[in-house]
C-alpha positions as CSV (number, residue, x, y, z in Angstrom):
1,M,6.4,-183.7,-68.1
2,T,10.1,-183.3,-68.1
3,E,11.4,-180.6,-65.7
4,P,12.5,-177.6,-67.7
5,R,16.2,-176.9,-67.8
6,I,16.7,-173.2,-67.1
7,V,19.9,-171.5,-68.5
8,S,21.0,-167.9,-69.2
9,L,21.1,-167.4,-72.9
10,A,23.8,-166.0,-75.2
11,A,23.4,-165.0,-78.8
12,S,23.7,-167.7,-81.4
13,P,21.6,-168.2,-84.6
14,A,19.6,-171.0,-83.0
15,V,18.9,-169.1,-79.8
16,L,17.9,-165.9,-81.7
17,D,15.6,-167.9,-84.0
18,A,13.9,-169.7,-81.0
19,L,13.5,-166.4,-79.1
20,A,12.1,-164.7,-82.2
21,E,9.6,-167.5,-82.7
22,T,8.6,-167.3,-79.1
23,L,8.0,-163.5,-79.3
24,I,6.0,-163.8,-82.5
25,E,3.8,-166.6,-81.1
26,T,3.3,-164.8,-77.8
27,V,2.1,-161.6,-79.5
28,A,-0.1,-163.5,-82.0
29,H,-1.8,-165.1,-79.0
30,G,-2.4,-161.7,-77.3
31,G,0.6,-161.4,-75.0
32,S,1.2,-157.8,-74.1
33,V,5.0,-157.7,-74.3
34,S,5.5,-154.2,-76.0
35,F,4.8,-155.4,-79.6
36,M,1.8,-155.2,-81.9
37,H,0.5,-158.1,-84.0
38,P,1.8,-159.1,-86.5
39,V,5.5,-159.0,-85.5
40,S,7.9,-159.7,-88.3
41,A,10.7,-162.2,-87.9
42,E,13.2,-159.4,-88.6
43,V,11.8,-157.1,-85.9
44,A,11.6,-160.0,-83.4
45,R,15.1,-161.1,-84.1
46,Q,16.5,-157.6,-83.8
47,F,14.8,-157.1,-80.4
48,W,16.6,-160.2,-79.1
49,V,19.9,-159.2,-80.7
50,G,19.7,-156.0,-78.6
51,S,18.5,-157.8,-75.5
52,L,21.3,-160.4,-75.7
53,A,23.9,-157.7,-76.3
54,A,22.7,-156.0,-73.1
55,A,23.1,-159.4,-71.4
56,E,26.6,-159.7,-72.7
57,R,27.3,-156.3,-71.1
58,G,25.9,-157.5,-67.7
59,E,22.9,-155.2,-67.9
60,R,20.4,-158.1,-67.9
61,I,20.1,-161.8,-67.9
62,V,17.9,-163.5,-70.5
63,F,16.8,-166.9,-69.1
64,G,15.5,-169.7,-71.3
65,A,13.5,-172.7,-70.2
66,F,14.2,-175.8,-72.3
67,V,12.1,-178.9,-72.5
68,D,14.2,-181.5,-74.2
69,E,16.0,-179.4,-76.7
70,S,13.2,-176.9,-77.4
71,L,12.9,-173.4,-76.0
72,A,9.6,-173.5,-74.0
73,G,9.8,-170.0,-72.5
74,T,11.9,-167.1,-71.5
75,V,12.1,-164.2,-69.0
76,T,14.5,-161.3,-68.7
77,L,15.9,-160.0,-65.4
78,V,16.8,-156.3,-66.0
79,L,19.8,-155.5,-63.7
80,D,20.8,-152.1,-65.1
81,M,19.1,-149.6,-62.8
82,P,19.7,-145.9,-62.1
83,P,22.3,-145.0,-59.4
84,N,19.6,-144.4,-56.8
85,Q,18.1,-147.9,-57.3
86,P,21.1,-150.3,-57.1
87,H,19.1,-152.6,-54.8
88,R,16.4,-153.6,-57.4
89,A,15.9,-155.4,-60.6
90,E,12.9,-155.8,-63.0
91,I,11.3,-158.9,-64.4
92,A,10.4,-158.4,-68.1
93,K,9.4,-160.3,-71.2
94,M,7.9,-163.3,-69.5
95,M,6.8,-165.6,-72.3
96,T,5.9,-169.3,-72.5
97,R,5.3,-171.1,-75.8
98,V,1.6,-172.0,-76.2
99,A,2.3,-175.8,-76.2
100,H,4.1,-175.5,-72.9
101,R,1.7,-173.3,-70.9
102,N,0.3,-174.4,-67.5
103,R,3.2,-176.8,-67.0
104,G,5.3,-174.9,-64.6
105,I,7.6,-173.2,-67.1
106,A,6.8,-169.7,-66.0
107,S,7.2,-170.6,-62.3
108,A,10.6,-172.2,-63.0
109,L,11.7,-169.1,-64.9
110,L,10.5,-166.8,-62.1
111,N,12.4,-168.9,-59.6
112,A,15.6,-168.6,-61.7
113,A,15.2,-164.9,-62.1
114,E,14.7,-164.4,-58.4
115,A,17.8,-166.5,-57.6
116,G,19.8,-164.6,-60.2
117,A,18.7,-161.3,-58.6
118,I,19.7,-162.4,-55.1
119,A,23.0,-163.7,-56.3
120,R,23.7,-160.2,-57.7
121,G,22.9,-158.4,-54.5
122,K,19.4,-157.3,-55.4
123,S,16.8,-157.1,-52.7
124,M,13.6,-156.0,-54.6
125,L,12.0,-157.1,-57.8
126,M,9.5,-155.1,-59.8
127,L,7.4,-156.0,-62.8
128,D,4.2,-155.0,-64.6
129,T,1.6,-157.1,-66.4
130,A,-1.4,-156.3,-68.5
131,T,-4.7,-155.9,-66.7
132,D,-6.4,-157.8,-69.5
133,G,-4.9,-161.3,-70.1
134,G,-1.8,-160.7,-68.0
135,A,-0.2,-163.1,-65.6
136,A,-1.3,-161.4,-62.3
137,K,-2.3,-164.7,-60.7
138,L,1.1,-166.3,-61.4
139,Y,3.0,-163.3,-59.9
140,E,0.7,-163.3,-56.8
141,R,1.3,-167.0,-56.3
142,H,5.0,-166.2,-56.3
143,G,4.7,-163.6,-53.5
144,F,4.5,-160.4,-55.6
145,R,2.3,-157.7,-54.2
146,C,0.2,-155.4,-56.4
147,A,1.1,-151.7,-56.0
148,G,-1.7,-150.5,-58.2
149,E,-3.1,-150.2,-61.7
150,L,-2.3,-147.7,-64.4
151,P,-5.4,-147.5,-66.7
152,D,-5.1,-147.4,-70.5
153,F,-1.3,-147.9,-70.2
154,A,-0.7,-149.6,-73.5
155,L,-2.3,-151.0,-76.7
156,K,-3.1,-154.7,-76.7
157,P,-1.4,-156.6,-79.5
158,H,-4.5,-156.8,-81.6
159,G,-5.8,-153.3,-80.7
160,G,-7.6,-151.6,-77.9
161,L,-6.2,-150.3,-74.7
162,T,-5.4,-152.2,-71.5
163,G,-4.2,-151.1,-68.1
164,T,-1.1,-152.4,-66.4
165,L,-0.7,-153.8,-62.9
166,L,2.5,-152.9,-61.1
167,Y,4.0,-155.5,-58.8
168,W,6.9,-155.7,-56.3
169,K,8.5,-158.3,-54.2
170,Q,11.1,-158.0,-51.4
171,I,13.5,-160.9,-52.0
172,A,16.3,-160.1,-49.5
173,P,17.1,-157.6,-46.8
174,H,18.2,-154.3,-48.1
175,R,22.0,-153.9,-48.2
176,V,22.3,-150.4,-49.4
């Protein structure tokens, strides 16, 4: 398989379409990324319009993994934290297209997000993942430590409740 090319994304019609398709597919296959199935193309596109606008303001970075010229996955590094948490960032909206799963896309995206956080002076990463069907094993392989589980945290995309696992990772010495 070709190594994915990881880039930070900016809004364009093609990028918004690819991100919307990725979100719709992820939710349809049970991915717990804050949306319920079915997700309309309009709702998915509007989510990414807002997310990429926040990226333009420097509040986050939306990374895309490309294999050849196709978007294979995405992850968001949320940088905009409260004043008492300038040292941390959050990993959000990790999604890999079904055809590209188990090929190192998510690992490459996590590595890029971690490098982006370090480059911006962050020393800690946080994330959460669904207890049922989430990516806990991936995050643990990347050195994230589980802080605990919140039961019945959210609805699964196709209905029913799932808990969420909270993870953290120290990525650099604190500089606060």
